[in-house]
All heavy atoms as an XYZ file, in Angstrom:
934
protein
N      -2.456    -32.161     -0.919
C      -2.597    -30.755     -0.596
C      -3.356    -30.641      0.726
O      -4.396    -31.253      0.910
C      -3.340    -30.035     -1.726
C      -3.306    -28.536     -1.601
S      -4.207    -27.660     -2.886
C      -2.996    -27.542     -4.163
N      -2.824    -29.811      1.628
C      -3.450    -29.634      2.939
C      -4.535    -28.560      2.873
O      -4.648    -27.819      1.893
C      -2.399    -29.231      3.990
O      -1.877    -27.957      3.641
C      -1.276    -30.256      4.069
N      -5.295    -28.465      3.933
C      -6.385    -27.494      4.005
C      -5.830    -26.070      3.932
O      -6.378    -25.216      3.225
C      -7.217    -27.703      5.296
C      -8.245    -26.600      5.458
C      -7.883    -29.055      5.284
N      -4.733    -25.815      4.642
C      -4.170    -24.462      4.629
C      -3.655    -24.098      3.242
O      -3.782    -22.946      2.811
C      -3.064    -24.293      5.710
C      -2.691    -22.811      5.867
C      -1.843    -25.113      5.376
C      -3.731    -21.960      6.469
N      -3.106    -25.041      2.512
C      -2.650    -24.767      1.148
C      -3.828    -24.413      0.248
O      -3.742    -23.480     -0.550
C      -1.896    -25.969      0.580
C      -0.523    -26.162      1.171
C       0.126    -27.439      0.687
O      -0.510    -28.490      0.655
N       1.390    -27.346      0.321
N      -4.918    -25.134      0.389
C      -6.117    -24.836     -0.402
C      -6.628    -23.434     -0.061
O      -6.966    -22.649     -0.953
C      -7.210    -25.897     -0.150
C      -6.757    -27.256     -0.704
C      -8.540    -25.473     -0.761
C      -7.638    -28.407     -0.289
N      -6.668    -23.119      1.226
C      -7.128    -21.804      1.665
C      -6.239    -20.698      1.106
O      -6.730    -19.691      0.594
C      -7.157    -21.744      3.198
C      -7.521    -20.398      3.737
C      -8.819    -19.932      3.667
C      -6.552    -19.586      4.298
C      -9.160    -18.677      4.153
C      -6.873    -18.323      4.783
C      -8.186    -17.873      4.710
N      -4.914    -20.872      1.192
C      -3.984    -19.840      0.716
C      -4.091    -19.673     -0.796
O      -4.137    -18.545     -1.299
C      -2.536    -20.161      1.149
C      -2.402    -20.000      2.662
C      -1.536    -19.262      0.423
C      -1.075    -20.476      3.227
N      -4.161    -20.766     -1.541
C      -4.275    -20.673     -2.999
C      -5.595    -20.004     -3.385
O      -5.629    -19.153     -4.291
C      -4.136    -22.064     -3.651
C      -4.516    -22.029     -5.117
C      -2.706    -22.586     -3.483
N      -6.670    -20.326     -2.697
C      -7.962    -19.685     -2.979
C      -7.875    -18.186     -2.695
O      -8.365    -17.366     -3.488
C      -9.067    -20.320     -2.144
N      -7.224    -17.821     -1.591
C      -7.078    -16.404     -1.268
C      -6.214    -15.698     -2.306
O      -6.515    -14.568     -2.703
C      -6.478    -16.211      0.127
C      -6.316    -14.770      0.476
C      -7.402    -14.014      0.869
C      -5.091    -14.144      0.354
C      -7.273    -12.667      1.156
C      -4.938    -12.794      0.641
C      -6.036    -12.056      1.047
N      -5.142    -16.340     -2.743
C      -4.263    -15.749     -3.759
C      -5.049    -15.496     -5.044
O      -4.933    -14.421     -5.655
C      -3.029    -16.645     -4.015
C      -2.315    -16.267     -5.298
C      -2.077    -16.568     -2.831
N      -5.845    -16.462     -5.463
C      -6.656    -16.278     -6.672
C      -7.638    -15.114     -6.497
O      -7.824    -14.298     -7.409
C      -7.391    -17.569     -7.024
C      -6.504    -18.719     -7.468
C      -7.325    -19.999     -7.625
C      -5.778    -18.379     -8.770
N      -8.259    -15.034     -5.327
C      -9.163    -13.921     -5.036
C      -8.411    -12.591     -5.076
O      -8.876    -11.614     -5.671
C      -9.826    -14.133     -3.666
C     -10.589    -12.937     -3.186
C     -11.830    -12.628     -3.726
C     -10.071    -12.111     -2.204
C     -12.538    -11.512     -3.292
C     -10.759    -10.999     -1.762
C     -11.998    -10.698     -2.305
N      -7.247    -12.540     -4.431
C      -6.464    -11.301     -4.371
C      -6.013    -10.860     -5.764
O      -6.068     -9.672     -6.100
C      -5.250    -11.481     -3.449
N      -5.586    -11.802     -6.587
C      -5.172    -11.460     -7.955
C      -6.373    -10.942     -8.747
O      -6.268     -9.947     -9.474
C      -4.514    -12.667     -8.662
C      -4.361    -12.422    -10.149
C      -3.154    -12.965     -8.035
N      -7.529    -11.564     -8.569
C      -8.716    -11.099     -9.297
C      -9.102     -9.689     -8.876
O      -9.472     -8.859     -9.705
C      -9.889    -12.065     -9.098
O     -10.424    -11.959     -7.800
N      -9.009     -9.383     -7.572
C      -9.329     -8.036     -7.096
C      -8.305     -7.029     -7.600
O      -8.631     -5.889     -7.911
C      -9.372     -7.987     -5.559
C     -10.382     -8.913     -4.907
C     -11.808     -8.889     -5.419
N     -12.304     -7.597     -5.815
C     -13.166     -7.372     -6.824
N     -13.621     -8.371     -7.539
N     -13.575     -6.172     -7.113
N      -7.038     -7.439     -7.663
C      -5.979     -6.559     -8.155
C      -6.214     -6.218     -9.622
O      -6.117     -5.052    -10.022
C      -4.600     -7.230     -7.971
O      -4.420     -7.551     -6.589
C      -3.477     -6.331     -8.421
N      -6.540     -7.218    -10.414
C      -6.826     -6.982    -11.832
C      -8.057     -6.091    -11.987
O      -8.080     -5.187    -12.833
C      -6.997     -8.324    -12.581
C      -7.521     -8.116    -13.988
C      -5.671     -9.088    -12.604
N      -9.066     -6.309    -11.157
C     -10.272     -5.467    -11.215
C      -9.934     -4.010    -10.901
O     -10.436     -3.096    -11.559
C     -11.329     -5.991    -10.249
N      -9.084     -3.780     -9.908
C      -8.662     -2.408     -9.574
C      -7.880     -1.780    -10.719
O      -7.984     -0.585    -10.967
C      -7.804     -2.372     -8.297
C      -8.502     -2.746     -7.033
C      -9.612     -1.751     -6.692
N     -10.769     -2.462     -6.201
C     -11.914     -2.663     -6.854
N     -12.109     -2.207     -8.046
N     -12.908     -3.324     -6.321
N      -7.089     -2.573    -11.420
C      -6.349     -2.063    -12.574
C      -7.312     -1.680    -13.691
O      -7.184     -0.622    -14.302
C      -5.344     -3.111    -13.067
C      -4.655     -2.719    -14.343
C      -3.695     -1.710    -14.353
C      -4.976     -3.346    -15.536
C      -3.069     -1.335    -15.526
C      -4.350     -2.981    -16.716
C      -3.391     -1.973    -16.712
N      -8.299     -2.521    -13.938
C      -9.259     -2.260    -15.023
C     -10.101     -1.016    -14.765
O     -10.461     -0.312    -15.703
C     -10.169     -3.464    -15.229
C      -9.474     -4.595    -15.931
C     -10.424     -5.708    -16.257
N      -9.723     -6.776    -16.950
C     -10.119     -8.016    -16.965
N     -11.233     -8.376    -16.335
N      -9.428     -8.929    -17.609
N     -10.442     -0.761    -13.493
C     -11.244      0.434    -13.224
C     -10.400      1.694    -13.033
O     -10.921      2.755    -12.732
C     -12.208      0.219    -12.049
C     -11.529      0.169    -10.686
O     -10.338      0.512    -10.572
O     -12.198     -0.228     -9.715
N      -9.085      1.558    -13.213
C      -8.212      2.721    -13.183
C      -7.692      3.099    -11.808
O      -7.012      4.110    -11.660
N      -7.989      2.310    -10.789
C      -7.537      2.621     -9.437
C      -6.086      2.230     -9.190
O      -5.505      2.627     -8.184
C      -8.400      1.881     -8.410
O      -9.741      2.220     -8.555
N      -5.519      1.439    -10.094
C      -4.188      0.889     -9.902
C      -3.386      1.051    -11.177
O      -3.898      0.792    -12.269
C      -4.329     -0.600     -9.558
C      -3.247     -1.328     -8.814
C      -2.976     -0.678     -7.469
C      -3.635     -2.767     -8.609
N      -2.144      1.486    -11.038
C      -1.287      1.646    -12.216
C      -0.739      0.282    -12.649
O      -0.803     -0.696    -11.898
C      -0.118      2.587    -11.907
O       0.775      1.970    -11.005
N      -0.170      0.238    -13.843
C       0.400     -1.007    -14.362
C       1.544     -1.491    -13.475
O       1.662     -2.688    -13.201
C       0.891     -0.811    -15.807
C       1.536     -2.035    -16.465
C       0.546     -3.181    -16.551
C       2.067     -1.675    -17.836
N       2.375     -0.572    -13.002
C       3.501     -0.952    -12.136
C       3.009     -1.621    -10.860
O       3.551     -2.646    -10.427
C       4.348      0.270    -11.806
N       1.962     -1.053    -10.239
C       1.429     -1.655     -9.020
C       0.710     -2.968     -9.316
O       0.737     -3.887     -8.496
C       0.509     -0.686     -8.290
C       1.272      0.352     -7.538
C       1.352      1.684     -7.832
C       2.087      0.158     -6.384
N       2.172      2.315     -6.922
C       2.634      1.403     -6.024
C       2.417     -0.958     -5.615
C       3.483      1.563     -4.935
C       3.269     -0.787     -4.524
C       3.790      0.451     -4.203
N       0.063     -3.065    -10.464
C      -0.561     -4.328    -10.856
C       0.494     -5.430    -10.918
O       0.305     -6.517    -10.354
C      -1.258     -4.192    -12.220
C      -1.736     -5.511    -12.836
C      -2.947     -6.042    -12.096
C      -2.046     -5.320    -14.309
N       1.592     -5.161    -11.587
C       2.667     -6.152    -11.700
C       3.222     -6.488    -10.317
O       3.409     -7.660     -9.973
C       3.777     -5.644    -12.647
C       4.997     -6.540    -12.594
C       3.247     -5.523    -14.067
N       3.473     -5.447     -9.510
C       4.019     -5.664     -8.169
C       3.128     -6.594     -7.354
O       3.589     -7.580     -6.778
C       4.190     -4.322     -7.453
C       4.526     -4.468     -5.999
C       5.811     -4.783     -5.609
C       3.547     -4.306     -5.035
C       6.130     -4.929     -4.264
C       3.850     -4.449     -3.690
C       5.140     -4.767     -3.300
N       1.832     -6.270     -7.279
C       0.925     -7.065     -6.451
C       0.717     -8.461     -7.016
O       0.614     -9.432     -6.244
C      -0.407     -6.346     -6.251
C      -0.277     -5.211     -5.289
C      -0.341     -3.879     -5.572
C      -0.015     -5.297     -3.884
N      -0.140     -3.138     -4.440
C       0.071     -3.980     -3.377
C       0.168     -6.358     -3.005
C       0.310     -3.705     -2.036
C       0.416     -6.069     -1.665
C       0.476     -4.772     -1.204
N       0.651     -8.593     -8.330
C       0.500     -9.935     -8.913
C       1.725    -10.802     -8.629
O       1.592    -11.993     -8.327
C       0.215     -9.839    -10.407
S      -1.477     -9.321    -10.767
N       2.915    -10.208     -8.703
C       4.131    -10.960     -8.363
C       4.109    -11.350     -6.884
O       4.442    -12.487     -6.524
C       5.400    -10.141     -8.711
C       6.642    -10.741     -8.073
C       5.565    -10.039    -10.216
N       3.711    -10.434     -6.028
C       3.647    -10.735     -4.599
C       2.669    -11.870     -4.310
O       2.998    -12.818     -3.596
C       3.249     -9.483     -3.814
C       3.213     -9.687     -2.302
C       4.616     -9.602     -1.735
C       2.315     -8.664     -1.658
N       1.467    -11.778     -4.862
C       0.461    -12.820     -4.620
C       0.889    -14.155     -5.218
O       0.676    -15.207     -4.603
C      -0.903    -12.402     -5.175
C      -1.508    -11.236     -4.459
C      -1.947    -10.075     -5.028
C      -1.739    -11.085     -3.056
N      -2.421     -9.224     -4.053
C      -2.308     -9.814     -2.847
C      -1.507    -11.893     -1.948
C      -2.661     -9.345     -1.577
C      -1.852    -11.420     -0.683
C      -2.421    -10.171     -0.511
N       1.484    -14.123     -6.398
C       1.950    -15.360     -7.021
C       3.055    -16.002     -6.181
O       3.082    -17.223     -6.007
C       2.454    -15.082     -8.451
O       1.382    -14.482     -9.191
C       2.903    -16.342     -9.136
N       3.951    -15.173     -5.653
C       5.009    -15.688     -4.788
C       4.419    -16.359     -3.549
O       4.881    -17.427     -3.130
C       5.964    -14.546     -4.376
O       6.498    -13.953     -5.555
C       7.080    -15.048     -3.504
N       3.402    -15.756     -2.977
C       2.740    -16.355     -1.813
C       2.100    -17.690     -2.180
O       2.173    -18.660     -1.417
C       1.689    -15.399     -1.260
N       1.481    -17.753     -3.350
C       0.877    -19.009     -3.801
C       1.901    -20.096     -4.037
O       1.705    -21.255     -3.657
N       3.015    -19.743     -4.657
C       4.086    -20.722     -4.903
C       4.656    -21.214     -3.577
O       4.900    -22.409     -3.396
C       5.187    -20.114     -5.801
C       6.426    -20.985     -5.835
C       4.656    -19.898     -7.212
N       4.879    -20.301     -2.637
C       5.401    -20.692     -1.327
C       4.438    -21.629     -0.607
O       4.869    -22.538      0.106
C       5.676    -19.456     -0.475
N       3.138    -21.434     -0.792
C       2.152    -22.309     -0.154
C       2.125    -23.682     -0.824
O       2.035    -24.704     -0.145
C       0.771    -21.676     -0.210
N       2.203    -23.696     -2.153
C       2.147    -24.968     -2.874
C       3.463    -25.739     -2.821
O       3.458    -26.970     -2.807
C       1.758    -24.729     -4.338
C       0.316    -24.295     -4.571
C       0.101    -23.959     -6.040
C      -0.641    -25.389     -4.135
N       4.580    -25.016     -2.821
C       5.907    -25.644     -2.812
C       6.714    -25.099     -1.632
O       7.588    -24.246     -1.805
C       6.633    -25.355     -4.129
C       5.903    -25.725     -5.415
C       6.611    -25.147     -6.613
C       5.764    -27.235     -5.524
N       6.442    -25.591     -0.429
C       7.079    -25.023      0.760
C       8.608    -25.126      0.755
O       9.281    -24.355      1.425
C       6.494    -25.833      1.916
C       5.365    -26.608      1.374
C       5.500    -26.637     -0.103
N       9.168    -26.025      0.004
C      10.628    -26.168     -0.044
C      11.305    -24.954     -0.678
O      12.484    -24.714     -0.447
C      11.021    -27.431     -0.801
C      10.534    -28.694     -0.145
C      11.713    -29.518      0.286
N      11.258    -30.781      0.822
C      11.429    -31.109      2.082
N      12.021    -30.288      2.906
N      11.004    -32.271      2.522
N      10.557    -24.177     -1.452
C      11.161    -22.983     -2.050
C      11.555    -21.967     -0.987
O      12.499    -21.211     -1.180
C      10.199    -22.319     -3.054
O       8.977    -22.002     -2.394
C       9.928    -23.207     -4.243
N      10.864    -21.970      0.138
C      11.214    -21.046      1.208
C      12.533    -21.439      1.871
O      13.229    -20.586      2.409
C      10.105    -20.959      2.269
O       9.898    -22.252      2.839
C       8.815    -20.441      1.663
N      12.876    -22.731      1.834
C      14.161    -23.165      2.388
C      15.317    -22.596      1.567
O      16.343    -22.196      2.113
C      14.228    -24.688      2.438
C      13.266    -25.287      3.439
C      13.217    -26.798      3.383
O      14.069    -27.413      2.709
O      12.308    -27.368      4.021
N      15.160    -22.555      0.249
C      16.183    -21.955     -0.613
C      16.356    -20.480     -0.259
O      17.468    -19.995     -0.138
C      15.789    -22.112     -2.081
C      16.655    -21.324     -3.000
C      17.873    -21.703     -3.499
C      16.403    -20.019     -3.514
N      18.385    -20.703     -4.295
C      17.507    -19.654     -4.315
C      15.361    -19.108     -3.368
C      17.580    -18.436     -4.971
C      15.440    -17.899     -4.024
C      16.536    -17.567     -4.812
N      15.239    -19.784     -0.083
C      15.277    -18.364      0.284
C      15.961    -18.186      1.641
O      16.755    -17.268      1.837
C      13.858    -17.792      0.298
C      13.768    -16.352      0.692
C      14.361    -15.368     -0.086
C      13.097    -15.976      1.847
C      14.283    -14.026      0.277
C      13.015    -14.640      2.215
C      13.613    -13.668      1.428
N      15.666    -19.074      2.586
C      16.275    -18.989      3.916
C      17.790    -19.159      3.829
O      18.542    -18.420      4.473
C      15.669    -20.046      4.830
N      18.247    -20.119      3.059
C      19.688    -20.301      2.889
C      20.324    -19.088      2.234
O      21.429    -18.680      2.588
C      19.980    -21.554      2.061
C      19.878    -22.848      2.843
C      20.470    -24.020      2.065
N      19.898    -24.184      0.733
C      18.796    -24.883      0.465
N      18.151    -25.503      1.434
N      18.341    -24.981     -0.767
N      19.612    -18.483      1.298
C      20.119    -17.321      0.591
C      20.382    -16.154      1.541
O      21.395    -15.464      1.419
C      19.127    -16.895     -0.507
C      19.495    -15.705     -1.361
C      20.657    -16.083     -2.287
C      18.304    -15.251     -2.181
N      19.486    -15.949      2.512
C      19.652    -14.818      3.433
C      20.275    -15.228      4.767
O      20.448    -14.389      5.643
C      18.314    -14.067      3.656
C      17.270    -14.958      4.327
C      17.791    -13.491      2.370
C      16.015    -14.214      4.742
N      20.590    -16.503      4.928
C      21.300    -16.952      6.119
C      20.431    -17.228      7.329
O      20.871    -17.048      8.459
N      19.209    -17.685      7.106
C      18.284    -18.017      8.188
C      18.116    -19.531      8.204
O      18.181    -20.181      7.159
C      16.922    -17.310      7.985
C      15.931    -17.687      9.059
C      17.110    -15.812      7.937
N      17.871    -20.089      9.383
C      17.804    -21.541      9.529
C      16.630    -22.207      8.838
O      16.793    -23.206      8.141
N      15.425    -21.667      9.002
C      14.231    -22.311      8.440
C      13.540    -21.400      7.431
O      13.575    -20.175      7.568
C      13.231    -22.652      9.546
C      13.746    -23.642     10.546
C      12.721    -24.003     11.596
N      11.962    -22.841     12.064
C      10.815    -22.933     12.710
N      10.286    -24.094     12.975
N      10.180    -21.841     13.099
N      12.881    -22.016      6.467
C      12.170    -21.257      5.451
C      11.037    -20.425      6.009
O      10.806    -19.290      5.581
N      10.331    -20.974      6.978
C       9.212    -20.254      7.583
C       9.718    -18.988      8.276
O       9.105    -17.926      8.177
C       8.466    -21.167      8.578
C       7.433    -20.394      9.364
C       7.819    -22.316      7.853
N      10.847    -19.101      8.958
C      11.413    -17.926      9.626
C      11.764    -16.841      8.615
O      11.508    -15.661      8.844
C      12.662    -18.306     10.421
C      12.354    -19.216     11.593
O      11.181    -19.279     12.015
O      13.290    -19.880     12.088
N      12.350    -17.241      7.503
C      12.728    -16.268      6.469
C      11.502    -15.547      5.930
O      11.520    -14.329      5.734
C      13.473    -16.962      5.337
N      10.424    -16.289      5.703
C       9.192    -15.686      5.193
C       8.610    -14.715      6.222
O       8.175    -13.616      5.873
C       8.162    -16.778      4.815
C       6.799    -16.172      4.527
C       8.653    -17.586      3.630
N       8.639    -15.087      7.487
C       8.119    -14.200      8.537
C       8.950    -12.932      8.624
O       8.412    -11.822      8.694
C       8.054    -14.931      9.895
C       6.949    -15.987      9.847
C       7.817    -13.959     11.040
C       6.910    -16.912     11.039
N      10.284    -13.057      8.607
C      11.149    -11.880      8.662
C      10.901    -10.959      7.464
O      10.770     -9.746      7.621
C      12.626    -12.269      8.695
C      13.039    -13.083      9.903
C      14.092    -13.981      9.820
C      12.382    -12.961     11.126
C      14.486    -14.724     10.918
C      12.770    -13.702     12.228
C      13.824    -14.589     12.117
O      14.208    -15.320     13.203
N      10.841    -11.543      6.281
C      10.613    -10.741      5.073
C       9.237    -10.071      5.125
O       9.089     -8.910      4.736
C      10.744    -11.611      3.831
N       8.242    -10.786      5.625
C       6.889    -10.219      5.723
C       6.841     -9.040      6.689
O       6.205     -8.030      6.403
C       5.899    -11.290      6.186
O       5.831    -12.339      5.254
N       7.511     -9.179      7.821
C       7.526     -8.090      8.796
C       8.205     -6.856      8.207
O       7.705     -5.732      8.349
C       8.199     -8.536     10.110
C       7.300     -9.536     10.825
C       8.508     -7.337     11.008
C       7.945    -10.213     12.009
N       9.332     -7.053      7.549
C      10.033     -5.924      6.923
C       9.142     -5.276      5.869
O       9.024     -4.048      5.794
C      11.374     -6.387      6.315
C      12.340     -6.746      7.439
C      11.974     -5.325      5.398
C      13.582     -7.472      6.979
N       8.490     -6.083      5.059
C       7.603     -5.569      4.016
C       6.437     -4.791      4.626
O       6.074     -3.711      4.143
C       7.098     -6.728      3.154
C       6.189     -6.312      2.055
C       6.672     -5.608      0.963
C       4.843     -6.618      2.107
C       5.824     -5.211     -0.053
C       3.996     -6.225      1.092
C       4.484     -5.523      0.009
N       5.857     -5.310      5.705
C       4.742     -4.616      6.349
C       5.182     -3.282      6.941
O       4.455     -2.288      6.850
C       4.116     -5.501      7.424
C       3.306     -6.680      6.900
C       2.898     -7.596      8.046
C       2.092     -6.213      6.128
N       6.365     -3.253      7.559
C       6.883     -1.979      8.062
C       7.059     -0.975      6.929
O       6.758      0.209      7.071
C       8.213     -2.169      8.797
C       8.054     -2.556     10.234
C       8.710     -3.663     10.734
C       7.267     -1.814     11.093
C       8.576     -4.021     12.058
C       7.120     -2.167     12.426
C       7.779     -3.281     12.906
N       7.543     -1.433      5.791
C       7.709     -0.541      4.641
C       6.358      0.002      4.179
O       6.224      1.201      3.909
C       8.420     -1.268      3.501
C       8.487     -0.452      2.244
C       9.338      0.650      2.158
C       7.682     -0.740      1.154
C       9.384      1.421      1.021
C       7.724      0.023      0.012
C       8.581      1.105     -0.051
O       8.608      1.875     -1.185
N       5.353     -0.860      4.108
C       4.025     -0.405      3.690
C       3.436      0.597      4.691
O       2.831      1.593      4.288
C       3.078     -1.586      3.516
C       3.299     -2.441      2.287
C       2.296     -3.595      2.259
C       3.194     -1.627      1.013
N       3.617      0.351      5.980
C       3.139      1.293      6.989
C       3.840      2.638      6.823
O       3.213      3.700      6.925
C       3.335      0.725      8.416
C       3.126      1.793      9.473
C       2.397     -0.440      8.644
N       5.145      2.604      6.557
C       5.904      3.830      6.334
C       5.349      4.592      5.138
O       5.149      5.808      5.200
C       7.382      3.489      6.127
C       8.232      4.663      5.761
C       8.492      5.662      6.678
C       8.779      4.761      4.490
C       9.283      6.749      6.341
C       9.568      5.840      4.140
C       9.818      6.842      5.058
N       5.075      3.883      4.031
C       4.510      4.537      2.840
C       3.144      5.147      3.135
O       2.840      6.257      2.700
C       4.380      3.533      1.685
C       5.648      2.969      1.148
C       6.169      3.714     -0.021
N       5.133      4.179     -0.898
C       5.161      4.135     -2.201
N       6.193      3.616     -2.789
N       4.188      4.612     -2.935
N       2.317      4.431      3.866
C       0.998      4.951      4.232
C       1.145      6.183      5.118
O       0.437      7.178      4.936
C       0.151      3.865      4.930
C      -0.234      2.788      3.925
C      -1.093      4.464      5.575
C      -0.838      1.554      4.561
N       2.073      6.145      6.062
C       2.329      7.296      6.925
C       2.724      8.516      6.104
O       2.198      9.610      6.319
C       3.434      6.950      7.937
C       3.887      8.127      8.738
C       3.120      8.611      9.782
C       5.086      8.753      8.445
C       3.535      9.703     10.517
C       5.513      9.850      9.167
C       4.737     10.324     10.205
N       3.642      8.346      5.156
C       4.059      9.462      4.311
C       2.895     10.020      3.504
O       2.738     11.239      3.376
C       5.187      9.037      3.366
C       6.528      8.750      4.005
C       7.523      8.296      2.936
C       7.059      9.961      4.743
N       2.072      9.145      2.978
C       0.924      9.595      2.194
C      -0.065     10.363      3.069
O      -0.602     11.392      2.654
C       0.247      8.405      1.530
C      -0.926      8.839      0.707
C      -1.160      8.184     -0.586
N       0.015      7.871     -1.347
C       0.050      6.923     -2.262
N      -1.024      6.226     -2.501
N       1.139      6.690     -2.962
N      -0.312      9.890      4.271
C      -1.220     10.596      5.178
C      -0.667     11.966      5.560
O      -1.424     12.943      5.645
C      -1.469      9.770      6.440
C      -2.424      8.601      6.283
C      -2.456      7.772      7.558
C      -3.817      9.072      5.925
N       0.624     12.051      5.796
C       1.236     13.337      6.106
C       1.053     14.319      4.953
O       0.753     15.488      5.160
C       2.729     13.161      6.414
C       3.008     12.543      7.766
C       2.606     13.447      8.919
O       2.907     14.650      8.871
O       1.974     12.938      9.864
N       1.229     13.840      3.730
C       1.049     14.700      2.556
C      -0.404     15.147      2.427
O      -0.679     16.317      2.154
C       1.489     13.989      1.279
C       1.374     14.882      0.050
C       1.753     14.141     -1.201
C       1.653     14.979     -2.452
N       0.610     15.953     -2.535
N      -1.335     14.242      2.662
C      -2.757     14.589      2.589
C      -3.101     15.635      3.651
O      -3.804     16.609      3.371
C      -3.636     13.330      2.737
C      -3.512     12.459      1.482
C      -5.089     13.697      3.002
C      -4.150     11.093      1.611
N      -2.604     15.445      4.869
C      -2.848     16.431      5.929
C      -2.278     17.794      5.551
O      -2.920     18.826      5.764
C      -2.223     15.967      7.246
C      -2.998     14.871      7.933
C      -2.357     14.457      9.252
O      -1.419     15.135      9.722
O      -2.806     13.454      9.814
N      -1.100     17.804      4.986
C      -0.476     19.067      4.558
C      -1.313     19.729      3.469
O      -1.568     20.942      3.516
C       0.947     18.794      4.059
C       1.669     20.020      3.626
N       1.712     20.418      2.311
C       2.368     20.943      4.330
C       2.405     21.540      2.221
N       2.820     21.879      3.433
N      -1.759     18.946      2.489
C      -2.574     19.490      1.400
C      -3.900     20.043      1.915
O      -4.354     21.097      1.483
C      -2.821     18.429      0.330
C      -1.562     18.046     -0.429
O      -0.540     18.753     -0.313
O      -1.590     17.010     -1.132
N      -4.529     19.334      2.848
C      -5.795     19.805      3.420
C      -5.576     21.118      4.168
O      -6.380     22.050      4.060
C      -6.417     18.732      4.346
C      -6.942     17.570      3.512
C      -7.517     19.320      5.216
C      -7.401     16.379      4.329
N      -4.482     21.204      4.912
C      -4.168     22.441      5.631
C      -4.033     23.610      4.665
O      -4.554     24.702      4.910
C      -2.874     22.273      6.448
O      -3.061     21.205      7.380
C      -2.516     23.545      7.198
N      -3.336     23.386      3.546
C      -3.172     24.461      2.561
C      -4.509     24.883      1.965
O      -4.769     26.078      1.803
C      -2.219     24.014      1.449
C      -0.753     23.818      1.847
C       0.057     23.313      0.653
C      -0.172     25.111      2.385
N      -5.370     23.926      1.656
C      -6.683     24.244      1.074
C      -7.534     25.019      2.074
O      -8.178     26.018      1.719
C      -7.400     22.950      0.625
C      -8.858     23.207      0.293
C      -6.687     22.335     -0.562
N      -7.534     24.600      3.330
C      -8.328     25.288      4.354
C      -7.810     26.709      4.564
O      -8.587     27.658      4.685
C      -8.324     24.474      5.664
C      -8.908     25.284      6.811
C      -9.094     23.182      5.473
N      -6.496     26.865      4.613
C      -5.919     28.213      4.768
C      -6.309     29.110      3.607
O      -6.689     30.263      3.803
C      -4.395     28.136      4.840
C      -3.865     27.749      6.170
C      -2.355     27.790      6.172
N      -1.840     27.162      7.367
C      -0.617     26.713      7.495
N       0.242     26.826      6.489
N      -0.226     26.162      8.606
N      -6.222     28.571      2.407
C      -6.559     29.372      1.224
C      -8.034     29.777      1.267
O      -8.385     30.916      0.981
C      -6.260     28.583     -0.050
C      -6.444     29.382     -1.305
C      -6.032     28.588     -2.532
C      -6.224     29.409     -3.778
N      -5.820     28.706     -4.981
N      -8.890     28.839      1.655
C     -10.314     29.147      1.763
C     -10.600     30.174      2.837
O     -11.403     31.091      2.649
N      -9.918     30.050      3.967
C     -10.117     31.004      5.060
C      -9.623     32.390      4.675
O     -10.277     33.396      4.962
C      -9.405     30.519      6.316
N      -8.484     32.459      4.017
C      -7.963     33.757      3.584
C      -8.861     34.382      2.521
O      -9.040     35.596      2.498
C      -6.532     33.611      3.064
C      -5.480     33.286      4.121
C      -4.136     33.032      3.471
C      -5.388     34.410      5.137
N      -9.461     33.551      1.678
C     -10.385     34.056      0.671
C     -11.616     34.667      1.307
O     -12.115     35.706      0.879
N     -12.120     34.062      2.361
C     -13.294     34.604      3.055
C     -12.955     35.900      3.775
O     -13.763     36.806      3.835
C     -13.848     33.584      4.036
C     -14.572     32.463      3.347
C     -15.351     31.625      4.311
C     -16.036     30.539      3.509
N     -17.235     30.071      4.113
N     -11.749     35.986      4.316
C     -11.337     37.220      4.978
C     -11.225     38.371      3.992
O     -11.483     39.522      4.322
C      -9.993     37.029      5.689
C     -10.025     36.218      6.973
C      -8.606     36.021      7.508
C     -10.882     36.917      8.027
N     -10.863     38.050      2.749
C     -10.696     39.089      1.731
C     -12.029     39.465      1.094
O     -12.078     40.307      0.218
C      -9.720     38.622      0.675
N     -13.128     38.832      1.487
C     -14.434     39.176      0.947
C     -14.873     38.325     -0.224
O     -15.933     38.540     -0.777
N     -14.087     37.343     -0.591
C     -14.453     36.490     -1.716
C     -15.570     35.525     -1.370
O     -16.258     35.023     -2.228
C     -13.233     35.686     -2.203
C     -12.147     36.568     -2.797
C     -10.911     35.741     -3.150
O     -10.987     34.504     -3.139
O      -9.892     36.340     -3.430
N     -15.775     35.250     -0.113
C     -16.760     34.269      0.305
C     -18.167     34.813      0.402
O     -19.098     34.077      0.669
N     -18.385     36.126      0.199
C     -19.712     36.719      0.354
C     -20.714     36.172     -0.625
O     -21.890     36.059     -0.328
C     -19.613     38.240      0.202
C     -18.822     38.889      1.344
O     -18.709     38.213      2.399
O     -18.340     40.001      1.172
N     -20.294     35.826     -1.830
C     -21.219     35.322     -2.848
C     -21.848     34.017     -2.419
O     -23.026     33.784     -2.638
C     -20.483     35.118     -4.174
C     -19.967     36.389     -4.775
C     -19.165     36.081     -6.016
C     -18.448     37.330     -6.502
N     -17.558     37.069     -7.610
N     -21.070     33.138     -1.795
C     -21.586     31.853     -1.368
C     -22.594     31.982     -0.221
O     -23.553     31.237     -0.130
C     -20.448     30.929     -0.912
C     -19.524     30.565     -2.072
O     -20.009     30.587     -3.207
O     -18.342     30.240     -1.816
N     -22.389     32.955      0.646
C     -23.244     33.107      1.809
C     -24.623     33.642      1.424
O     -25.599     33.394      2.107
C     -22.576     34.030      2.823
C     -21.339     33.403      3.445
C     -20.608     34.377      4.359
O     -21.146     35.452      4.656
O     -19.482     34.046      4.754
N     -24.754     34.380      0.336
C     -26.040     34.931     -0.073
C     -26.940     33.883     -0.710
O     -28.131     34.075     -0.781
C     -25.824     36.091     -1.050
C     -25.200     37.283     -0.389
C     -24.987     38.400     -1.380
C     -24.285     39.584     -0.726
N     -23.981     40.623     -1.682
N     -26.377     32.799     -1.185
C     -27.194     31.767     -1.817
C     -27.955     31.062     -0.751
O     -28.973     30.765     -0.586
C     -26.318     30.753     -2.567
C     -25.588     31.299     -3.784
C     -24.695     30.216     -4.348
C     -26.558     31.758     -4.829
């Protein structure tokens, strides 16, 4: 086992432990727990058994296993960035609605009670 394999396996174990901890404290749903555990386990298997990436490369028509993993990782990262972007847009929209509602409430005289305290 090489140094990088030891490092990757140690990181995978750490990541799985943090994922399980997030699930236990309610920050993560069961579906996301399964998703992330499968992802981390796949990364660990690829680190321990590098020949498995060659099978994946042949499956998608790429010459080397490392190239296939890099391509898949880039696509996955773009997808995650897209999901984060959508979530941020929704949060911004929700904040705008809350601020508008609060501002309209103050214009209608509902905010006077708070100002006297």
